[in-house]
C-alpha positions as semicolon CSV with decimal commas, in nm:
position;residue;x (nm);y (nm);z (nm)
1;M;0,831;-0,041;0,824
2;M;0,831;0,275;0,998
3;V;0,981;0,636;0,924
4;H;1,051;0,882;1,199
5;T;1,265;1,171;1,083
6;C;1,290;1,375;1,416
7;E;1,624;1,404;1,640
8;N;1,419;1,317;1,927
9;A;1,125;1,114;2,032
10;Q;0,816;1,342;2,010
11;M;0,480;1,291;2,078
12;F;0,138;1,419;1,870
13;T;-0,206;1,378;1,919
14;G;-0,341;1,376;1,557
15;I;-0,513;1,713;1,595
16;V;-0,411;1,896;1,299
17;T;-0,332;2,282;1,435
18;G;-0,249;2,431;1,069
19;V;-0,299;2,389;0,729
20;G;0,038;2,488;0,538
21;R;0,194;2,437;0,203
22;I;0,526;2,281;0,072
23;A;0,631;2,598;-0,137
24;A;0,953;2,473;-0,269
25;V;1,153;2,141;-0,302
26;H;1,520;2,138;-0,333
27;D;1,744;1,830;-0,424
28;L;2,016;1,784;-0,175
29;G;2,245;1,571;-0,409
30;S;2,268;1,486;-0,752
31;S;2,163;1,094;-0,704
32;S;1,887;0,917;-0,596
33;Q;2,052;0,851;-0,275
34;H;2,013;1,210;-0,186
35;G;1,732;1,373;0,032
36;K;1,540;1,683;-0,055
37;R;1,517;2,014;0,143
38;L;1,155;2,110;0,183
39;T;1,030;2,494;0,235
40;V;0,687;2,503;0,421
41;Q;0,471;2,798;0,409
42;A;0,277;2,790;0,736
43;P;-0,022;2,987;0,863
44;P;0,014;3,334;1,020
45;G;0,106;3,316;1,356
46;F;0,166;2,909;1,366
47;L;0,547;2,963;1,414
48;G;0,539;3,207;1,715
49;D;0,643;2,942;1,946
50;V;0,873;2,727;1,719
51;Q;1,272;2,744;1,737
52;P;1,507;2,559;1,487
53;G;1,549;2,204;1,622
54;D;1,160;2,175;1,722
55;S;0,952;1,865;1,592
56;I;0,672;1,937;1,332
57;A;0,438;1,673;1,190
58;I;0,388;1,714;0,822
59;N;0,113;1,506;0,694
60;G;0,175;1,264;0,975
61;A;0,548;1,242;0,938
62;C;0,768;1,404;1,238
63;M;1,035;1,619;1,087
64;T;1,287;1,855;1,228
65;V;1,288;2,220;1,178
66;T;1,591;2,311;1,033
67;T;1,582;2,721;0,952
68;L;1,303;2,930;1,044
69;D;1,151;3,254;0,914
70;T;0,917;3,396;1,137
71;T;0,852;3,708;0,947
72;G;0,721;3,512;0,634
73;S;0,594;3,226;0,838
74;A;0,823;2,946;0,646
75;F;1,039;2,693;0,750
76;T;1,257;2,423;0,612
77;I;1,316;2,085;0,685
78;D;1,552;1,802;0,561
79;I;1,378;1,484;0,441
80;S;1,639;1,159;0,337
81;A;1,572;0,949;0,046
82;E;1,466;0,682;0,261
83;S;1,222;0,883;0,429
84;L;1,052;0,987;0,088
85;D;1,058;0,667;-0,023
86;K;0,833;0,544;0,299
87;T;0,596;0,835;0,259
88;A;0,370;1,026;0,050
89;G;0,274;1,372;-0,047
90;L;0,628;1,500;0,108
91;A;0,828;1,524;-0,262
92;Q;0,611;1,803;-0,441
93;P;0,462;2,124;-0,376
94;G;0,112;2,115;-0,210
95;P;-0,102;2,155;0,091
96;V;-0,036;1,965;0,412
97;N;-0,096;1,898;0,765
98;L;0,095;2,064;1,035
99;E;0,088;1,970;1,397
100;K;0,335;2,091;1,642
101;A;0,479;1,828;1,917
102;L;0,268;1,771;2,214
103;R;0,359;1,958;2,514
104;A;0,332;1,857;2,886
105;N;0,062;2,069;2,957
106;D;-0,165;2,027;2,638
107;R;-0,489;1,864;2,594
108;L;-0,485;1,508;2,422
109;G;-0,769;1,580;2,170
110;G;-0,692;1,289;1,966
111;H;-0,478;0,997;2,030
112;I;-0,131;0,905;2,083
113;V;0,065;0,984;1,756
114;S;0,428;0,926;1,717
115;G;0,490;1,070;1,413
116;H;0,620;0,771;1,256
117;V;0,468;0,653;0,933
118;D;0,375;0,275;0,932
119;G;0,251;0,248;0,578
120;I;0,129;0,403;0,244
121;G;-0,228;0,377;0,188
122;T;-0,460;0,428;-0,117
123;V;-0,796;0,616;-0,140
124;T;-1,048;0,403;-0,289
125;Q;-1,329;0,654;-0,212
126;F;-1,417;0,995;-0,101
127;A;-1,762;1,065;-0,145
128;P;-2,052;1,267;0,021
129;V;-2,282;1,073;0,245
130;G;-2,576;1,301;0,400
131;E;-2,399;1,602;0,538
132;S;-2,050;1,412;0,588
133;L;-1,803;1,224;0,373
134;E;-1,734;0,869;0,348
135;L;-1,310;0,840;0,303
136;R;-1,216;0,494;0,230
137;V;-0,871;0,382;0,247
138;M;-0,696;0,079;0,112
139;A;-0,416;0,015;0,385
140;P;-0,124;-0,269;0,345
141;A;-0,212;-0,613;0,440
142;A;0,043;-0,619;0,694
143;L;-0,124;-0,336;0,900
144;G;-0,464;-0,505;0,890
145;K;-0,420;-0,678;1,235
146;Y;-0,395;-0,323;1,386
147;L;-0,696;-0,204;1,246
148;A;-1,041;-0,219;1,440
149;Y;-1,394;-0,112;1,421
150;K;-1,434;0,195;1,648
151;G;-1,033;0,192;1,674
152;S;-0,834;0,488;1,586
153;I;-0,602;0,559;1,263
154;T;-0,408;0,873;1,167
155;V;-0,420;0,944;0,804
156;N;-0,211;1,255;0,690
157;G;-0,172;1,327;1,045
158;V;-0,523;1,328;1,127
159;S;-0,669;1,118;1,425
160;L;-0,958;0,944;1,261
161;T;-1,192;0,675;1,407
162;V;-1,247;0,365;1,182
163;N;-1,624;0,276;1,114
164;R;-1,533;-0,051;0,910
165;V;-1,275;-0,260;0,838
166;A;-1,313;-0,510;0,541
167;D;-0,977;-0,749;0,439
168;S;-0,907;-0,847;0,110
169;A;-0,612;-0,998;-0,108
170;Q;-0,548;-0,613;-0,183
171;G;-0,500;-0,535;0,166
172;T;-0,740;-0,420;0,437
173;E;-0,972;-0,138;0,341
174;V;-1,079;0,103;0,631
175;S;-1,395;0,329;0,608
176;I;-1,417;0,674;0,800
177;N;-1,660;0,928;0,819
178;L;-1,573;1,318;0,793
179;I;-1,778;1,576;0,946
180;P;-1,729;1,916;0,719
181;H;-1,524;2,057;1,010
182;T;-1,258;1,810;0,951
183;V;-1,254;1,864;0,586
184;Q;-1,267;2,251;0,608
185;N;-0,987;2,258;0,867
186;T;-0,741;2,005;0,701
187;A;-0,578;1,945;0,380
188;L;-0,793;1,587;0,370
189;G;-1,038;1,794;0,141
190;E;-0,777;1,772;-0,129
191;L;-0,788;1,381;-0,170
192;R;-0,919;1,205;-0,447
193;Q;-0,957;0,849;-0,534
194;G;-0,644;0,695;-0,622
195;S;-0,448;0,967;-0,369
196;E;-0,184;0,813;-0,159
197;V;-0,193;0,880;0,220
198;N;0,080;0,856;0,527
199;L;-0,077;0,597;0,799
200;E;-0,001;0,561;1,138
201;I;-0,182;0,286;1,342
202;D;-0,256;0,305;1,718
203;L;0,045;0,306;1,878
204;I;-0,147;0,121;2,200
205;A;-0,208;-0,199;1,945
206;R;0,161;-0,217;1,901
207;Y;0,207;-0,276;2,277
208;V;-0,089;-0,531;2,311
209;E;0,088;-0,736;2,001
210;R;0,388;-0,725;2,214
211;M;0,277;-0,851;2,539
212;L;0,027;-1,121;2,355
213;S;0,346;-1,258;2,154
214;G;0,473;-1,385;2,488
215;V;0,811;-1,257;2,385
216;R;1,062;-1,237;2,675
217;T;1,373;-1,000;2,697
């Protein structure tokens, strides 16, 4: 299961460049089959080089900008009912992580991120450990084979390093260490035990799986 709502394939790095806020959510129709239009408030100056049709990852999900208000630092996106069902934190007002699509001359500060949501995880623990915080997330069992010690995972659009992996009947729990800078400069600080988060596995793991499967086309 992957959700991708950009018109064109884009790449990101998992380095959040702004914390915005979903300011308003409007229904695009009267039935559950209709999606929603989100108005997102961005930080001042964030939209200076953005045009309608550009891609922005919102909590890790690639979305297409439909309208733009650079004066008010706001933009809108349309999200389908299917995408709402397969993502977390995009159906109600609240803070969100924002990242504009990667340009050819940008630094790859995190890892290669596609803006696809592979699954929804649940925060099982978020507590201080020394000067940092430990974030534990229970990922769906289907994603467990792609998660590895010191590997990469994207949580709500943030590129993070896995410190521990534990498989169980409920799924695969990953433990992640968050330094204060990450908490202060992303919306991850809003998470609590029980919070749902968008997860994207390392893209390279998918290619490795394909190559090792021996499938020929």
